[in-house]
C-alpha atoms as one frame of an Amber mdcrd trajectory, in Angstrom:
protein
  13.434 -22.532 -26.107  15.175 -19.740 -24.463  13.155 -17.221 -26.490  10.051
 -18.809 -24.957  11.330 -18.544 -21.556  12.430 -15.022 -21.988   8.721 -14.101
 -23.427   7.135 -16.065 -20.451   9.418 -14.141 -17.793   8.479 -10.851 -19.517
   4.754 -11.651 -19.347   4.982 -12.606 -15.778   6.890  -9.429 -14.883   4.321
  -7.314 -16.800   1.270  -8.998 -15.277   2.840  -8.676 -11.715   3.403  -4.775
 -12.205  -0.174  -4.204 -13.462  -1.659  -6.151 -10.621   0.298  -4.052  -8.105
  -0.996  -0.931  -9.330  -3.683   0.259  -6.652  -6.799   1.795  -7.987  -8.632
   4.425  -6.100 -12.030   3.320  -4.860 -14.293   6.148  -5.212 -17.817   7.504
  -4.203 -19.808  10.143  -6.077 -20.657  11.888  -2.729 -18.814  11.815   0.550
 -20.853   9.759   3.098 -21.654  11.358   6.359 -19.865  10.174   9.412 -21.915
   8.164  11.759 -22.478   9.657  15.114 -21.218   7.372  18.085 -20.122   8.044
  21.717 -16.315   7.951  22.318 -15.952   5.608  25.428 -13.593   6.732  28.240
  -9.787   6.189  27.928  -9.041   2.633  29.047  -5.628   3.932  30.715  -3.643
   6.904  31.123  -1.873   8.329  28.109  -4.258   6.718  25.625  -4.533   8.207
  22.263  -7.826   8.243  20.481  -7.665   7.356  16.773 -10.618   8.700  14.880
 -12.876   6.353  12.920 -11.934   5.433   9.422 -13.523   4.379   6.058 -12.442
   1.050   4.383 -13.345  -0.382   1.179 -15.199  -3.604   1.741 -17.779  -5.541
  -0.384 -17.965  -3.126  -3.135 -18.535   0.024  -0.765 -17.152   2.160   1.807
 -17.673   0.984   5.454 -17.171   3.047   8.548 -14.941   1.494  11.172 -15.182
   3.208  14.758 -12.370   4.834  16.366 -10.185   3.068  18.979  -7.520   3.876
  21.832  -3.869   3.019  21.099  -0.721   3.892  23.063   0.592   7.184  22.006
   3.719   7.222  20.063   6.390   9.611  21.474   7.741  12.228  19.031   5.094
  11.434  16.392   1.581  12.729  15.624  -1.435  11.115  14.065  -2.794  12.605
  10.862  -6.526  12.157  10.469  -7.860  10.441   7.375  -9.834  12.589   4.908
 -11.813  12.248   1.834  -9.807  13.635  -1.232 -11.365  14.615  -4.686 -10.697
  12.177  -7.603 -11.720  12.462 -11.144 -15.075  10.595 -10.606 -15.981  11.861
  -7.049 -14.198  11.217  -3.650 -11.600   8.591  -2.416 -10.728   8.074   1.408
  -7.152   8.599   2.137  -6.317   6.660   5.525  -4.898   8.305   8.447  -1.361
   7.733   9.472   1.328   8.347  12.045   4.045  10.690  10.857
């Protein structure tokens, strides 16, 4: 009985490890960023976070930029397309 429990635990842990591996979603060609008008800042000191691409419904979808409160001592690194073996994948922007 203990052997069966150990095997079950091993299979559960292995399955968890493999499902937590993040796969890159990729496209053969980088899509063009849509053109839109950036609205005026809603308050003083607002920081514009540029638009991003997200993987939704089996394809990349563009999300417009937005304003946020700036983070003192930090800077925003814009997202970018990076080459992968089969094409390009989107690397999201982040604060550093």
